[in-house]
N, C-alpha and C positions, 0 to 999 in steps of 0.2 A: 235455145237462146233466141231472144228477140232483140232486134236493133231498132232504135228510135232516133230519128234525126230531128232536132229541135231548132227551127229557124230563129235567129235572134233579130232584134230590131236593127235597122240599118241607119248609120249616121250620114250616108251619102248616096246619091242617085246611082243606080246600076251596080250596087255592091251589097252583098249580104253574107254574113257568116252563119255557120251552123254548128251546133253542139251535138255530138253523137254519144248515146249511151247504150250499153249492152246489158240485157237483163236475163238473169239465170234463176231458175226455180219458180216458185209460185208466191205471189204476194199474199200475206196473211197466213201462210202455212207454217210459220216458225219465226226464228230470228231474222232480222234484216241487217245486212252489212252493205255499206256504201263505200266504194273505194275510187278515188280520183287521183289523177297525176298531172303534174306540170301546170298548176294554177299560176305559178311564176313560170312563164312559158319557156324561158331559156334554161330551166332546170330539167334536164332530160332523162336522168337515170330512171325516174319513176315511170316515164312513158314506156321505156323498154321493159321494165318489170311488168307493167300492165299488159304488154304484148305477150309475154310468156305466161302470165297468170290467166289470160283469156284462154289460151290453149288448154291449160290444166283444168279450168272450169268447164270448158266444152266437153272434155273427157269425163269429168265427174258427172255432168248432167246426163250424158249419154248412158252412164252406168246407173242412173237413178239415185245418186248419192246426195243431191242437194235437198236439205231438209228445211227450207226457208226461202229467202230471197237474197240475191246478191246483185247489186248494180255496179257496173264497172264503167268509168269514164276515163279513157286513156289519154284524151287530149282535152283538159278541162278549160283551156283558155285559147280558143282559136283567134281571139282578138290580138293578144300579145304575141302569138306565134307568127303573125304576119307582119309585125313591126320590125323595121330595120332602119338604122341611121348610120350612114357611111359604112354600109356593109356589115354592121355589128348588130346582133340581136338585142332587142330592147323589150324583154318580156315581163319585167317586174312592175313597171309603171305604165299606165294607160297614157299614151301620148296626147290624147285629146283633153284629158283632165288633170294629168300629173298625179293621179291617185294610184296608190299601190293596189294591185289586183287582189291582194289578200288582206285588205283592211276595209273598214267602214261598212261592215255588215250590220244589220239592224239588231237592236236589243229586243229579242223576241219575248223575253219575260215581261217587259213593260207593255209590249204590244198585246199579249194574250191574257195578262193578269186580270184585267177587268172582265174578260169574257168567261173566266173559269172559277174565280175565287169563291163565288157563292154557290157553285154547282159541285165542287169537289166534296167527297165524302170519306168514309172510313175504309173503303176498298182500294188498296194500292194499285192494282192492275186496272181497275175502272178509272182511277184518276189518271193513269198514264194514257189510256185510250182517249179520255176527255181532252187532255192537253194536246195530244197529237191531232185530234180533230180541230181544235182551235188554231193550232199552227197552220194546218192545211187551209182553214178558212181565211186566216190572215193573208197567206200567200195568194190564195185565189183572188182576194180583193186588192192586192198590190198591183197596180198598173205601172210598170216601168216606162220611163219616157226617154231613155238613152240606150245605146248599144251596151254600155258597161253595166247599167242597172238591169238590163234584160238578161245578161250573163249571170249576174249575182242571183237574180230571181229564179232562173232556171236551175242553177246548181242547188239552191236551197229547196226548191220544190222536189227535186229528185231525192234529197237527203233528209228532209225534215222529220220523217217518221222512222228513221233507221235506229236500231239499237246500238250499232257501232259505225263510226265514220272515220275513215283513214284517208288523210290528205298527204300525198307523197310529194316531197320536195327534195332539195339537196342544198348544200352550202357551196361556197366557192371552192375551197379545199377543206376536207374534213373527214372525220370518222362517222360512222352511222350513229346518229343520235336522235333523240325522241323528246318531243314537247307534249305535255298534256296537263289538264287541270287536275287539281288535287282530288276533286270529287270522282274523277274517272280512274285514278291510278289503281285502286284495288282490282277493278275489272280488266284493266289493260296491262297489268304487270306481266302476265304470261306472254303477251305479244312482244313486249320489249325483250324478253328473254329468248323467244324463238328467233327474233331478228338479230340477236347478238349485239344489242345496242351498247355503245361504249360511253355514252353520257345520257342521262335522263334528267330533264329539266321540268320541275313541277311549279305550278303557279295557281293562284286563285285570281283570275282576271288579270292577264298580262297587259291589257290595254289595247286600244286602237281597233278593236272589233275584227279580229281575224276570222276566217271561215269556220275553223274547227270550234273555236270558243263561242261563236254565235250559236252553234247547235247544242253543245254540251252545257254552256252557261245558262241557257234558257231554263234548265231544270233546277240547278242549285239557286239561281237568282229568284226563281218563282217560289221555291221553298222558303228563302229568306224573306220575301215579300209577305208570304202567308204568316210566317212566324212573327213578323213585325206587327201584323194585325191581330195577333193572339190566336191564330188558327194553326195549331200544330197538327196538321193532317199528314197522313202517310203518303209521301210523294217520292217514289224511287228516282234515281238518276236515270231517266228514260233514254238518254243518249250519251254514250261514252265516245268522245272523239279525240283524235291525236294528229299532230303534224309529225311526220316521220322524215327526217333528213337523211337521204340515202347517199351519204358520203359527199363527194365533190362533183362539180359540174363536168369534169372530164372522166368520171368513173362510169362510163357508158360502155359496158361489155356484156356479152352473152353470159359469161361465167358468173359475174356478180348478179345480173338480173335473174338468171335461173335460180341461183341460190336464194335470193330474196323472195321470188315467187313461190318456191317450195316452202320457205318458212311461213309465208302467208297461208298457204294451203294447210300446213301442219296446225297453225293457229285456228283456222276455220274448222278443222277436225276437233281440236281441243274444245271449242265452244259448241260442238255438235251441230254446226251449220252444215258440215259435210259428214255424211255417215261413214263410219269405219268400224272394223272389227275391234280394234284396240287403239285408243287415242294415243298420239305420240307423247313421249315423256317430255315434260317441260325442261329445257336446258337450265343450267346454273346461270346466275347473274354474271355478266362481265363487269358490272359496275353497280354502285348503289345510287338511288335517286338523290338529287340535290335540288335546292330551291333555285328557280330562275332568278330570284332576287339576289342570289349569291354568285351569279355568273359575272365575271369581270370582262369588260370589253376594253382591250388594250388599244390605245390611240397613239398616233405618231406625234412626238414633241416638236418635230420640225419636218420640212419637206426633204425628200431625197430618195435615194435608191434603197430598196428593202432587201436585206439579207437575213433570212430566218436562221436562228440557231436551234430552235425547237421544232420537232416534227409533230404533226397532228397525231393524237393518240398518246402522246408522251405525258407522264405524270410529272407535274412541276411543283416546286416549293417556292415559297416567298423569297424573292431575290434572285431566282434563277434567270439567266439571260434567255429571252425569248427571241429577240430580233435586234438587228442594228439598222439604223437609218443613216445613210451616208450622204453627205454633201460633198461632192467631188470638187466644187468650186472653192469653198471655204476650207476644204481639207479637214472636215469635222465628222466625227462618228458619234451618233447618239445611241445610247444603249436603252433598250426597252426591257424592263424587268417584270417578272410575275409579281403581282400584288396579293395573290391568294394562293393557297395550296389547291391543286386539283388537276383535272385532265384538260389538256390543251385540245379542245374538240373541234375547232374550226379556225381557219385563217383565210386571208384574201389570196386571190390568184395573181393579181397584178404585182409587179415588183417596183413600181414607183408610187410614192405616197405624198399627199399634200398635208400640211400641218393640220392636226386634229382628225385626220382620217383613221378609220378603224383598221386595225391590223389583225386581230384575232380575238378568241374568246376562251376563257378558262372556267371550268365548272367548279366553282367553290362551294363549300358545304355550309357556310355561314351567311345568312341573308344580310345585305347592307344597302340594297337599292330599294327605292320606292317609286311610285308613279308609273309612267309608261315603261314597261320592261322590254319591249320589242324595239328593234332598230327600224330604220326606214325601209 
């Protein structure tokens, strides 16, 4: 294992943050997997998973089992991790810019399209190599000018040429669930099954430029650009990325983290990035994938105290009671009902809500939303 410490730009005199990455195996010797945790810095279950995964990877490397390259970034957001307001962690938004740490990544397809469209040919693997080189050149020429941009730049530099990118997050309260783009789903289906995902949300461009879709989207977007120019060249999905929501913010335990780390190792064996005598059997599905556009976000019709009637992981039907919002001054109770059939996969942790605030999400099977599909 090699450790690299990457200094980030500083926004203030006498202060500098550092991003640390751990590298296993040999670059160019096989598949490459990039795994990072806690880009939303208050979402800590993935950080503990990375801690346990590191130990398993060190053992595998000592045994000569790594047949490619694995990069592990257990603390993907040292900027957000240091942010506190009134003793409360504020790791989702950069306090200097109000930007979400997991939004506003660049459109890499538009950036590299002009560099590669006339050079691509009939060899799929040569095309993948050419695009990866162009992505690397674009990142080499990108000169970030803020602390936040330097973090985004460094994360993309580490991950841009990976075959698989896993971004470990969590919700406020929730079951383990899985976001990925439609083009990536065939390759990532076994991963969702190894992890025991209880909701799988698929989209083609969910909007807002999140980290994972910046990387996977470069490939299908570039293929679409080429098709629009009448150049139907073979360009595989060179990067399959996913955001994995490891339950809720308080689900930080060795038992769960070890379980998830072992599941990731089983998946690495399944894709032959880790050598083994016999690949682990892929578990059965716990759920079927549904469109992110079919996910219903329940909102509070009035301010008040929140009392949930539904538990995360529960399968709901239209009209089922999900929560009550109680106004103890007016002595009123507002009922919040499910508007779609599906799994209640996430809900808020706070128990006071303001009008219009998000209460939870149900994974419906029928798409009904358009435009920006991700929340703030």
